[in-house]
N, C-alpha and C positions, 0 to 999 in steps of 0.2 A: 085895773084891779084884778086880782087873782080870783079864780072861780071858787076856791076853798073859802076865801073870806066872804065873797058875795053870797054864797049859799048858806052862810052861817055855821060852817063846820070848822072854823079856825080853832075853836076851843078843843076839838078832838086832837089837833096837832099839838097844841100846848100840853094837853094831858099826856100824850105820847112822849113828848120831850121830857116831861117830868118823870115818867116811868123809866125811860132809858137813862135819864140822869141818876135816878135812884139805883139802877143796876150798876152804873159806873161807880157810884159811891160804895156799894156792897163789894165790888171787885177790888176797889182801892183799899178798903178796910181789910179785906182778906189778905191782900199782899203785905200790908203793914203788919198784920198779926203773925205772919210767918216768922218775923224776927223776934217776936215776943214769946214764942212757944206757949201761946195761950190756948191752943186747940180750937180756935175759932175759924180757922181757914176754911174747913169744909162747909161749915154752916153759912158763912158769908158768901162763899162761892156758889153754893146751892141756891141761896136767896137771890143773888144777882142773876144767875141763869134763869131761875123761875120768873123773876120780874121782867127780864128782857124778853123771854118767849111769850109771857102773858100779855105784855104791852104790844108786841108785834101782832099777835093773834087778834087782840081787841081792835087794833087799828085797821087790820084787814077787814074786819067785820063792820066797823063803825063808819068809815069814810065811804059814802055811797053817792051814786048819781041821784040828783033830786027828782028826776023824772021816772026812771025805770027801776031804781033801787040797786043797780049793779054795784058789786063790791069793787071799787075802782083801784084800791091798793093791790088787791089780789090779781086783778086783771092785768095791771101794769107789771107786777112781779113775774107773772106767768108768761107774758108776751114780749117783754123787753129785755135787753141785756142787763146783767147785774150791775154794770157800771153806769147805767143811765135811767133806770126805771123811776127813780125819785125825781129827777129833773123832768122827765117826760110827764110824770104825774102832775107836777106843778104847772106845766105849760099846756095842759089839755085845754082845748077850746070846745070840744064836743065829746060826748060820752062815746067810748069805743064800742059799746054794745048797742045802744039805741040810736046813736048818731045825732041826738038832739044837742043843741048848744047848751053849755053849762053856765053861761053868763047871759043875762038879759041884754037885749040890744044886738046880739050877734045872730047872724043867719047861718 
């Protein structure tokens, strides 16, 4: 089982997926509105950018170590390559800050 699920934080990932999905919808509507000359491009682009940034900031603050409260998303973004931080985050077995196991039954 993944540590995010075991620590009861999976809902935070689902909320982030919904936020990023909403941003994609805004960007898609913005692109479609270009052909319609409706003047909505800037508004939907701004809304999508805001939603994407707000979702990422929220996720970096919300997903934490259950022991020390370290911001694990930010820790991984700051210390891992941009190509692998998300995979490394999901595969964590211990907190990179306090070194305590993130899942019960692990030493």
